[in-house]
N, C-alpha and C positions, 0 to 999 in steps of 0.2 A: 504494500500500500504506500502511496505517496503522501508525505506530510508537507503541508505548505505553511510557512510562517506568515501569519496575517498581522501579528503585532508582537513585538518582543519586549514590551515594557509595561505590562499590566500587573496590578497588585491583587486583583480579584476578577473573576469572570462569571457570567451567568448566561444560560441559554433559555429561551422561551420555547413554547410548544411548536412553533413553526421555524425553529432554528435561528430565530433572531438573537443575535449576540450583543451583549452589553458588557463593558468592562469598567473597572475603576482603574484609571491610568496611574502614572507615577509622577505626574507633575504636581508638586506640593501646592496646595491652595490655602494653607494656613490652618492652624488648630488641629493638625494631624489628619486633615482631609486631603483628598486628591480629586483630580478632574474625572468626569464621567463621559464615556464615549459609547456610541452605538454603531454597529456594523450595518451598512446599507445594502450589502450584497457585493459591493465592489470596493468600498473604502470605509474608513472610520470617520465619523463626524462627531465633533464636540457637542455635548448636550449641556444645557444650563444646570447649575447645581454642583454640589461637592459632596463627597461621601468617603467612607472607608470600606464598606462591604455592600454587596449587591446580590439580589435574587430576582427571578422573573417568574410570575405566576402563570397559571394555565390560560389566562386571558391576555397574555403578552404584556402585562403591566409590570414594570420594574419596581421593586421595593429596595430602598437603600437605608443604610445605617450610617449616620455621621459619627465622627470620632467622639463627640460628646454624648453619644447614645441615642440621639433623636432618630425616630423612624419616619420615613416618608414613602408614600406610594404615588407613582406618577399617574395622573389623570390623562389617559390617552386621547380623550376628546379635545382637551385644550392644552395639553402638554405641560401642565403645571404640576409641581410637586406638592402634595397635600400631606401635612404632618398627621401622623397617626398617634394614638395615645401610647403612653409608656416609653420605655427606653430599652435598648438592647446592645449587645456587643457583636452579634452576628445574626444573620437571617438566612433562611432557606425556604424554598418553595417546592411543594409536591405537585405532581401532575394531576392529582385529584383536587387541586385547588387549596390545599392546606398550606398555611404559612407558619413556620416554626422560628423561634428565636432563642438565643441564650441571653439570660439576664445581663444587665449592664453592671460593670464594675470597672473603675479606673485602674485597679490593681490586677496583676496577673494571677487570677484564681479561677477555679472551676465555678460555673454559674448554673443556676437552675434552668431547665428547659421549659418553654412555654409554647402553646399553640394558639393561633388566632381564631376567634369565633366572631362572626358578624352579630351574634346574639349578645355577646358581652360576657366577660368573665365575672364581673362583679355580681351580675344577676344570677350566676350559677354557683355562688358560694365561694368565690375567690377571696381569701383572707390573708394573703401574703403581702408583706411590705416591700419585698424585693422586686423592683420593676423588672419587666414590664407589666406585672400583674395589675389588672384594673380593667376598665371597660375594653372588651375585645380580646384580652389575653387571659388564658387560663393555664395554671401550672399543670405540668404533666407528672403524674404519680407513677411509680415511686420516684422520689427526688434523686435516687441514686444515679439517674441518667443526667449527669451534669457535665459541662464542658465549656470550652472556650470558642470552638468552631462547630458549625452544624451544616449538614447537607441532608436532603430528603430524597428517598427512593420513591419509585412509582406506587408502592404499596402502603403509603401513609406511615412509613417507619423511618424515623430520623436516625442518622448516624452522627455521633458527636466525637470530637477529639478533646481529650482533657489535657491538663497542664503537664502530665507525665508523658504525653505523646501516645497514650493508649487510645484506640478507636473503640467506641461503644456503639452497639446497634440495638435499638429497641426491637424486641421480638414480637410483642403483641400489638395488634392494631387497636387503636383507641375506639371505644364504643361511641355512640351518639348520645350526649354531646361529647366531642373529642376533649381530651385533656385529662379526664378522670379515669386513668388506666390503672390496672392492677399490676 
C-alpha cells in the first residue's frame, strides 16, 4: 500500500464519517492552543478558532478542547464554534454519535471519563464536582476507567491511555441512558 504524507506537522487528528479530516496544527496560538485546519480533499485550509484536541462526530461536526479545558462544537450551518458546558482534557467521538471526554485537570493525572447526553447529566443524577460533569455530561461507572487521552471505537466502547502509558478498553456497552455502566 502507498502512504502519502498530507501534512507533517499536526498535534492531533480526527476523521469524520465521510473521511473529512481535521487537525490541530503546530502553530502556537497562545495559552497552549494551536491552529485548526480542515482537509478539502486536495489541500489544508485554516479554520477560525484555536484548540489542543479534536474529534469529529457522526454528523461531521468537529468538537474541540482548548488548553484551558473549554469544549466547543462547530455549528456546520454557520461555521461558528459554540461553547458546550463543562471542561475536558481530551475528547473522542463514536460512530454511533456518542461523545466521550476525560475530565479537565491542569496537572498530569488520570481523569474520570464522561459521556455526552443531549438529555443532560444533571437531570440523570450526576453528582460529581469534577468537570465536565453537569448538564450534558454524565460520569461513566466504574470510575476505574480513567485516563489522560481517549478514543472511541464503533461499538460505543472508549479506549483510554493513562499516565503510566497503559491502554484501557471499556468492555461493556453502556445501557440507555449511557454513562451509568457497571
